[in-house]
C-alpha positions as CSV (number, residue, x, y, z in Angstrom):
1,M,-4.4,-20.2,12.2
2,K,-5.1,-23.3,10.3
3,K,-2.7,-24.8,7.6
4,A,-5.4,-24.4,5.0
5,E,-5.9,-20.7,5.9
6,A,-2.1,-20.3,5.9
7,A,-1.8,-22.0,2.5
8,E,-4.4,-19.3,1.2
9,L,-2.7,-16.6,2.8
10,F,0.6,-17.6,0.8
11,D,-1.1,-18.1,-2.3
12,R,-2.6,-14.8,-2.1
13,L,0.8,-13.1,-1.4
14,A,2.3,-15.2,-4.1
15,A,-0.4,-14.1,-6.6
16,K,0.6,-10.2,-5.9
17,I,4.4,-10.7,-6.2
18,A,5.4,-13.9,-7.9
19,I,8.8,-14.1,-7.1
20,P,9.9,-11.3,-4.2
21,K,13.3,-9.9,-3.7
22,G,14.9,-8.4,-0.8
23,E,16.1,-4.9,-1.0
24,L,19.6,-5.0,0.1
25,E,21.9,-4.7,-2.9
26,Y,24.9,-7.0,-3.0
27,I,27.0,-8.8,-5.4
28,N,28.1,-12.2,-4.0
29,P,27.4,-14.0,-0.8
30,Y,30.2,-12.0,1.1
31,T,28.8,-8.8,0.0
32,L,25.3,-10.1,1.1
33,L,26.8,-10.9,4.7
34,V,28.4,-7.5,4.8
35,A,25.2,-5.7,3.9
36,V,23.1,-7.8,6.2
37,V,25.5,-6.9,9.1
38,L,25.3,-3.5,8.2
39,S,21.5,-3.5,8.3
40,A,21.2,-4.0,12.0
41,Q,19.0,-1.0,13.3
42,A,19.4,0.8,9.8
43,T,17.2,1.0,6.9
44,D,18.1,-0.8,3.7
45,A,18.1,2.2,1.7
46,G,20.8,3.5,4.0
47,V,22.8,0.5,3.7
48,N,22.4,0.5,-0.1
49,K,23.6,4.3,-0.2
50,A,26.7,3.4,1.8
51,T,27.5,0.0,0.2
52,A,27.3,1.3,-3.5
53,R,30.6,2.9,-2.5
54,L,32.2,0.4,-0.7
55,F,31.6,-2.6,-2.7
56,K,33.3,-1.0,-5.5
57,V,36.6,-1.4,-3.7
58,A,36.0,-4.2,-1.2
59,D,33.5,-7.2,-2.5
60,T,35.8,-9.8,-1.1
61,P,37.0,-10.3,2.6
62,E,40.4,-10.3,1.3
63,K,39.8,-6.5,-0.1
64,M,38.0,-6.0,3.0
65,L,41.0,-6.8,5.2
66,A,43.2,-4.8,2.9
67,L,40.9,-1.6,3.1
68,G,41.3,-1.8,6.9
69,E,39.1,-0.7,9.8
70,A,39.8,2.9,9.4
71,R,38.9,3.2,5.9
72,L,36.0,0.9,6.3
73,K,34.4,3.3,8.9
74,D,34.5,6.3,6.4
75,F,32.4,4.4,3.6
76,I,29.9,3.4,6.6
77,K,29.7,6.4,8.9
78,T,26.4,7.4,8.0
79,I,24.9,4.1,9.2
80,G,24.2,3.9,12.9
81,L,26.6,2.0,15.2
82,Y,29.0,2.0,12.3
83,N,32.3,1.8,14.7
84,A,30.9,-1.7,16.0
85,K,30.0,-3.0,12.9
86,A,33.5,-2.0,11.1
87,K,35.2,-3.9,13.8
88,N,32.9,-6.7,13.2
89,I,33.1,-6.9,9.7
90,I,37.1,-6.6,9.6
91,A,37.1,-9.6,12.4
92,L,34.8,-11.9,10.4
93,S,36.4,-10.8,7.0
94,R,39.7,-12.3,8.8
95,I,37.9,-15.6,10.0
96,L,36.7,-16.2,6.5
97,V,39.9,-15.9,5.0
98,E,41.9,-17.9,7.7
99,R,39.6,-20.8,8.2
100,Y,37.2,-21.0,5.0
101,G,39.4,-19.9,2.1
102,G,37.5,-16.6,2.0
103,A,34.2,-18.6,1.3
104,V,31.0,-17.7,3.1
105,P,29.8,-21.1,4.5
106,A,26.4,-22.3,3.9
107,D,26.0,-23.3,7.6
108,R,23.8,-21.4,10.0
109,D,25.9,-22.9,13.1
110,V,28.9,-21.6,11.6
111,L,27.7,-18.6,10.3
112,Q,26.6,-17.5,13.9
113,T,30.1,-18.1,15.1
114,L,31.3,-14.9,13.3
115,P,31.3,-11.6,14.6
116,G,28.1,-9.4,14.4
117,V,26.1,-12.4,13.0
118,G,23.2,-13.6,14.8
119,R,20.5,-16.2,13.8
120,K,18.4,-13.6,11.9
121,T,21.6,-12.5,9.7
122,A,22.4,-16.1,9.4
123,N,18.8,-17.0,7.9
124,V,18.9,-14.2,5.4
125,V,22.4,-15.4,4.0
126,L,21.4,-19.0,3.8
127,N,17.9,-18.0,2.4
128,V,19.0,-15.3,-0.4
129,A,22.7,-16.5,-1.2
130,F,22.2,-20.2,-0.9
131,E,18.4,-20.8,-1.5
132,Q,17.7,-22.4,1.5
133,P,14.4,-22.5,2.9
134,T,15.3,-20.5,6.0
135,I,12.8,-17.6,7.4
136,A,14.6,-14.7,9.1
137,V,12.1,-13.2,11.7
138,D,12.7,-9.6,11.8
139,T,10.5,-6.9,13.5
140,H,8.2,-6.6,10.2
141,I,7.7,-10.3,10.2
142,F,7.2,-10.6,14.1
143,R,4.4,-7.9,13.8
144,V,2.6,-9.6,11.0
145,C,2.8,-13.0,12.4
146,N,1.3,-11.9,15.4
147,R,-1.0,-9.2,14.3
148,T,-2.4,-11.7,11.8
149,G,-2.4,-14.9,14.0
150,L,-0.2,-16.7,11.3
151,A,2.5,-17.8,13.8
152,P,2.0,-15.8,17.1
153,G,4.7,-15.8,19.8
154,K,6.5,-13.8,22.3
155,T,10.0,-14.1,20.5
156,P,11.3,-14.1,17.1
157,L,12.5,-17.9,17.5
158,E,9.3,-18.7,18.8
159,V,7.6,-17.0,15.9
160,E,9.9,-18.8,13.5
161,R,9.5,-22.2,14.9
162,K,5.8,-21.9,14.2
163,L,6.2,-20.7,10.9
164,E,8.3,-23.7,9.9
165,K,5.3,-25.7,10.9
166,I,2.7,-23.9,9.2
167,V,4.1,-22.3,5.9
168,P,3.5,-24.9,3.1
169,E,7.0,-26.4,1.7
170,A,6.5,-25.1,-1.6
171,R,6.5,-21.5,-0.2
172,K,8.9,-21.9,2.5
173,L,11.9,-20.5,0.1
174,H,10.1,-17.1,-0.4
175,A,8.1,-17.0,2.9
176,H,10.6,-14.6,4.4
177,H,10.2,-11.9,1.7
178,W,6.6,-12.2,1.2
179,L,5.8,-11.5,5.0
180,I,8.7,-8.8,5.3
181,L,7.3,-7.0,2.3
182,H,3.9,-7.2,3.4
183,G,4.7,-6.0,6.7
184,R,6.9,-3.0,5.4
185,Y,4.2,-1.6,2.8
186,V,0.9,-2.8,3.9
187,C,0.7,-4.3,7.6
188,K,2.6,-1.3,8.8
189,A,3.3,-0.7,12.4
190,R,1.4,2.7,13.2
191,K,-1.3,2.4,10.6
192,P,-2.0,-0.9,8.8
193,D,-3.3,-0.4,5.3
194,C,-6.1,-3.1,5.8
195,P,-8.4,-1.8,2.9
196,A,-5.5,-2.5,0.7
197,C,-4.6,-5.9,2.1
198,V,-5.0,-9.0,0.3
199,I,-5.5,-11.1,3.3
200,R,-7.8,-9.0,5.5
201,D,-10.5,-11.7,5.6
202,L,-7.8,-14.3,6.9
203,C,-6.5,-11.8,9.2
204,R,-7.3,-12.2,13.0
205,Y,-6.5,-8.4,13.7
206,K,-9.5,-6.8,15.4
207,A,-8.6,-3.2,15.2
208,K,-8.7,-3.4,11.1
209,T,-8.5,0.1,9.6
210,T,-11.1,1.4,7.1
211,L,-11.6,3.7,4.3
212,E,-12.7,7.1,6.0
213,A,-14.7,9.6,3.9
214,P,-13.1,13.0,4.0
215,A,-15.0,15.4,6.4
216,K,-17.3,18.0,4.5
217,P,-16.5,21.7,5.0
218,A,-19.4,22.4,7.0
219,R,-18.8,19.5,9.2
220,K,-15.4,21.0,9.8
221,A,-16.8,24.4,10.8
222,A,-19.3,22.7,12.8
223,A,-16.6,20.9,14.8
224,K,-14.7,23.9,15.1
225,R,-17.8,26.1,16.7
226,K,-18.6,23.2,19.0
227,A,-14.8,23.1,20.2
228,A,-14.9,27.1,20.7
229,G,-18.1,26.4,22.8
230,K,-20.4,28.3,19.8
231,G,-22.1,24.8,18.9
232,P,-25.7,24.8,17.8
233,G,-28.2,26.4,20.4
234,R,-25.5,28.6,21.9
235,T,-25.0,32.3,21.6
236,G,-21.5,33.6,20.2
237,G,-20.1,36.4,22.2
238,A,-21.0,39.3,19.5
239,A,-24.7,38.0,19.8
240,K,-24.8,38.3,23.6
241,R,-23.5,41.6,23.8
242,R,-26.5,42.5,21.3
243,V,-28.9,41.3,23.6
244,A,-27.7,42.6,26.6
245,A,-27.6,46.2,24.9
246,R,-31.2,45.7,23.9
247,R,-32.2,44.5,27.5
248,G,-30.6,47.7,29.0
249,A,-32.1,50.0,26.4
């Protein structure tokens, strides 16, 4: 996709949602970091349900350490991989207290040294908590970028690098959320809602979905007869028996 088309794409997404917001609930940079770590292979809704209780008792790394790994597990046991996530959260909380005075560093390289924190998690924290123009490529963004032709790539990092080049500077701060929301609610994995898509004419996806008129009752009945071997021009079982009876009479 050309830069002019990419600019138009983001203009349209911005016209639809001027200031997009992430759906993970948090209180401060630390709780955002915890929420993003918990969100790996889990839904935002599921994470929010667990953290609504957790963050009332542990919204700083010091309080999380006081809570302890065993009790933390009780709060997050509804989330997938909660055992490993609890271990990582306690470990990263200890590092934040011992090395950074309990503060979350606004540095991607440093964040990636924390247990359970990869490039995607670091990018989300930097973008949302510190308003840095980073773009975290998750499954939704990876799909949208490849499907539309905006920034095709074989790996999330390749897609991220291409996005950094093609996204207009004025749009980089919110690019992550525009793309993730578009992928989550419009450009869905199984059946994209192309008729409702504001960028469908810019999209390179060849198998676009269309609005299909519901089948009429008569057509449904005909389809059932055909499937049963009773389509037009064929004689049903009862009719065949009547014909045979007349011939034998």
